[in-house]
Residue, then its C-alpha position, 0 to 999 in steps of 0.5 A: x914118286x917112289x912106292x911106300x916101302x922106300x918111305x920111313x918114319x922116326x917117331x920122337x916119344x922121349x919127352x919127360x912131360x914135366x908140365x903135365x905133372x902130376x898126371x904125367x911122370x917120367x915113366x908115363x909122360x904126355x905121349x903115353x896118356x890118353x888124353x882126348x880119347x881112348x887112345x894114347x898120344x903115341x898111338x894116335x900118331x901111329x894110326x895117323x901113319x896108316x896107308x902112309x908108312x908100313x909098321x915095319x918102317x916106323x921106327x919110335x925112339x923112346x928112353x929107358x924109363x918109358x921103353x916098358x910102357x910103349x912097348x905095351x903099347x904098341x905090341x904090333x910094331x916089330x920088338x926091334x923098332x922101339x929103341x931106347x936112348x941110354x942118355x938124353x942128347x936132345x933132337x939132334x942126336x936122336x935124329x941122327x940115330x933115327x938116320x942110321x937105323x934106316x940107313x941099314x935098311x934103305x940108304x936111298x929112303x925118304x925118311x919122315x921125323x915126327x913128334x909123338x905128342x902133337x894133337x891132330x884130329x884130321x888124319x886125312x888132310x894130315x896125310x895129304x899135307x905129308x904126301x905133298x911134303x914127300x913129293x917135294x922132298x923127293x924131287x928137289x932132293x931138299x929138305x922140307x919142313x911143315x908149317x902151321x899157320x899161326x892163329x895167335x902170336x905165341x911167344x913159346x913157339x918157333x917161327x918160319x919165315x916163308x919166302x917165294x913158292x917153290x916150283x914143283x911139278x903139279x903131276x907130282x903133287x896131283x898124285x900126292x893129293x887125297x881126294x876132296x883135298x886141296x894141294x898144299x902150297x910149298x914155299x922156300x924158307x928164308x930163315x928160322x925165327x927162335x921163340x920170339x917176344x910177345x911183340x914180335x911174334x905179333x909183327x910176324x902175324x901181321x907179315x902173314x909169311x911166318x908160320x909156327x914150327x911143328x917140328x916135323x921134317x921130311x928128306x931124303x936120307x943122302x940130303x940129311x946125311x950130307x947136312x949132318x956131315x957139313x954141320x954137325x960132323x960128330x953126328x954124321x961121323x956117328x951114323x958113319x960108324x954104324x953103317x960102316x959096323x952094322x952094330x946099332x946096340x954098340x954104337x948106342x952104348x959107346x958113342x950116343x951118350x957122348x954126342x953134342x946135346x944139341x937141337x936139330x934146329x940149331x945143328x942143321x936146319x938153320x944151317x942147311x943149303x936150302x929148306x922148304x916148308x909145306x903149309x899144314x892143311x891140318x888141325x894141329x895143337x902141341x898142347x904143351x901145358x895144362x892151359x893149352x889142354x884145358x879148352x878141350x875139357x867141358x866148361x861152364x858159364x864161368x869159364x871153369x874147365x873140368x875134364x870129369x865128374x860134376x863141378x859145383x861153383x860159388x863165385x869160382x871162374x877160369x879154373x882148370x880142374x883134372x881129376x884122374x876119377x870122376x867125383x864131385x868137385x866144389x870151388x868157392x871164391x877162387x879164380x885162375x887155378x889149376x887143380x889136379x888131383x891123382x891117386x898119390x898127388x895133388x897140384x894147385x897153381x895159378x894159371x900164370x904160373x903154369x909153365x914153372x911146373x917143370x921147375x916145381x917137378x925138380x923139387x918133387x920127391x924122386x918117386x913121384x917125379 
């Protein structure tokens, strides 16, 4: 396997975090919040790469609203390794930008793509899985993705249908496995399935060969560039332009805002010649809503979850309460609510309406979005 200096990582940190309003705002979305420890999610993401990818080989891609906050959180990262998109163009354009940035440094590199806002606690198991994926990508020359074994029929995730086990040499996988951790199996991908109905998701779980698509990718740089040129030529041309002119700033200002707005799944993954999937050996949660994050808060006998302070209840249950400052909270005669209080805003909604918070934010005064 190649040395660590030929491995680069792109961290996607441009999400708006609207589902966590009013705690999250455009300039400080979920990945910039310390929800589970003293570190923000983006800091935790960086920490998980220690010993796997050198800091100088890590690119963080964010947007102009969040750039200042990102830079303040990761002062040890080279300033040129934090890039702000001038416009939102979805994940395919963002990844093409990362490909170009890395190509200027090492056109033969292996590239990791990781979201900045996932909760993963077991760093050793995470690195073990990534090392397996890196070995698989370098040996096969194929695109590799990470599949999460589903624990419930979630209709909000994309799914990966796994095929036959891939023939990856034992000696390569042996090098990739950390001490006392099992080697993770590698399979061929039959196809990607977009967000299904609950009934279809239940059938996926029953079949047993479906995994959640975590949005993590590993590939040799020549492979992803070949696939971009074949299936998303405008994105491929964007990378080529930067490679030839060696001027990232100009391409970012003049070309990037006009790139197609499309996800990497639609642009490349569903069309690629061959994709492998490594089954994750680590814990994972995308904590995409208040209902998802609530299970990490302390709870009482009535199913009320509260992050801080003292909670008094009278005939109240299954509520989620978040207060930015510890305080006495009293609930009476209410059930299934989400209550979030910050310094300048208060949200009260039904748990079943959590997915609509994004729609609500669009109607909030701009200075509070």
